C-alpha positions, 0 to 999 in steps of 0.5 A: 717972795724973795724977788720971784713968784716961784722958787724951784729946786731939782735934786738927782737921786745920787745928789750930784745934780742940783738946780735952783731956778724959777718957773714962768707963769703959764696961765692963771694957776700954772707955771712952766719950766723946761729942763733937760735932766742929765741922766736916768734915775729919780729926781726930787723937785721942791716947789717954794711959793707963797700964794696970795692970801695964803701961807708959804708953801713947800711942795715936793714931787718925785719924777723918774727918768727910766733906766736909772739906779734907784739905790740910796747913795752912800755919801762920804762926809765932805766939810772941806773948803770949796772954791765956787765961781768967784769965791771960796767957802768954808763951813764950820758947824756948831756942834762940830757933829750935828745931832738930829732934832737939835739946833745946828749953827752953820757958819759959812765964811767966804773969801774974799768977803768984799763984793757980796750982794743979796741974792734974790733978796737974801744974803744967801740961800741953802737947800739941804737934802737927806741922802734918801731925798726924804728931807728937803729943807730950803732956808735963808741966813739967820745972821748976815750983814754983807760981811764974810760970815753968814750964819744959817741955823738948822734943825736936821729932822733925822740922823742921815747924811745931808747934801747941802747946796749953799748959794751966795752972790758976789759981784753979780755972780751966783756961787754954789758950794756943796757940802756933805754933812753927817748927822747923828743921834744923841747917845 
């Protein structure tokens, strides 16, 4: 699926650490991944795979490195443009204040727009994680054609603050940009 058998995401409790990687087969029904986690605390792991003769699966797990702070972080909204490895990424949301349970259009504009390439079979990928790490959403663009605007559609399940890690590939380099989006309830 998307050029890999298994996609895996790891996110730290404070949402400062993010990994998207691909465990290797280690037998007929197992995969193995070696990682050094940067600090004590809780980490959420999201496995994304598509079993033969099955349906796509998302399996979350929690791991702990002893000694960390387990409080939910207080995240400040951060919608400012980001500079990644070899491009800049801007985010515009519609509506401007995302509402839990309603569709939010996420328009990512990248500069420069030339040299964009599919990354693992898609024009981009995103992991959205709630500040309490209960919601982990892995998705791909809704509209993209290799141009400088890439649209994702997302329904945030709850009113929380979400850390969104979005990835685009340009000239063979994977770029990761991180945005922090507050989601409210309809009043």
